[in-house]
C-alpha positions as CSV (number, residue, x, y, z in Angstrom):
1,M,9.5,10.6,-23.7
2,L,10.4,8.7,-20.6
3,S,10.8,5.6,-22.4
4,E,13.3,7.2,-24.8
5,W,15.2,8.7,-21.9
6,F,15.4,5.3,-20.2
7,K,16.7,3.6,-23.4
8,H,19.6,5.9,-23.5
9,L,20.7,5.2,-20.0
10,D,23.6,2.7,-19.5
11,A,22.7,-0.7,-18.0
12,T,23.9,0.3,-14.5
13,N,21.6,3.4,-14.5
14,Q,18.7,1.4,-15.9
15,E,19.0,-1.0,-13.0
16,M,19.1,1.9,-10.5
17,V,15.9,3.2,-12.0
18,R,14.2,-0.2,-11.8
19,R,15.3,-0.6,-8.1
20,M,14.0,2.9,-7.3
21,L,10.6,2.2,-9.0
22,D,10.4,-1.1,-7.2
23,L,11.0,0.7,-3.9
24,V,8.4,3.4,-4.6
25,A,5.8,0.8,-5.5
26,Q,6.4,-1.2,-2.4
27,Q,6.3,1.9,-0.2
28,S,3.1,3.0,-1.8
29,V,1.4,-0.3,-1.2
30,F,2.7,-0.5,2.3
31,G,1.3,3.0,3.1
32,F,-2.1,2.2,1.5
33,L,-2.4,-1.1,3.6
34,S,-1.3,0.8,6.7
35,V,-4.2,3.2,6.2
36,L,-6.6,0.2,5.8
37,D,-5.2,-1.4,8.9
38,G,-5.6,1.8,11.0
39,T,-1.9,2.0,11.8
40,R,-1.4,5.1,9.6
41,Q,-3.5,8.1,10.7
42,I,-5.6,9.8,8.1
43,E,-7.5,12.3,10.2
44,H,-6.2,14.7,12.9
45,A,-9.2,14.6,15.2
46,E,-9.1,14.7,19.0
47,G,-10.6,11.8,20.8
48,Q,-12.0,8.8,19.1
49,R,-11.2,8.5,15.4
50,G,-13.0,6.6,12.7
51,Y,-11.6,3.6,10.9
52,L,-11.7,1.8,7.5
53,E,-12.7,-1.7,6.9
54,L,-12.2,-3.9,3.9
55,R,-14.7,-6.6,3.6
56,Y,-15.2,-9.6,1.2
57,I,-18.8,-10.6,0.6
58,K,-19.9,-13.6,-1.3
59,Q,-23.3,-15.1,-1.3
60,G,-24.3,-13.2,1.7
61,K,-21.3,-14.3,3.8
62,E,-19.0,-11.5,4.9
63,E,-15.4,-11.6,6.0
64,I,-13.6,-8.6,7.4
65,L,-10.2,-8.4,5.9
66,S,-8.9,-5.3,7.6
67,G,-9.7,-2.8,10.3
68,P,-10.0,-3.4,14.1
69,K,-11.4,-6.9,13.6
70,G,-9.4,-7.9,10.6
71,K,-5.8,-8.9,9.7
72,I,-2.9,-6.5,9.8
73,L,-2.4,-6.4,6.1
74,H,0.8,-4.4,5.9
75,E,2.6,-7.1,7.8
76,L,1.8,-9.5,5.0
77,L,3.8,-7.5,2.5
78,D,7.3,-8.8,2.0
């Protein structure tokens, strides 16, 4: 259904839809990475809040990729 609608749009409007979808995808990934980084709040608690960590583990070796001891992932997004 959406594909048929899109095919009937003129070239200018198709490009606008592509640009809009690209922006939505970028903002979604940015928001998700911000939550992993701890820069976007996911709880409304008073005092100390919890945090998320993303870890990579291989052959017993562990690398923290995000969280208080990790990288700021959302800054890596262009």
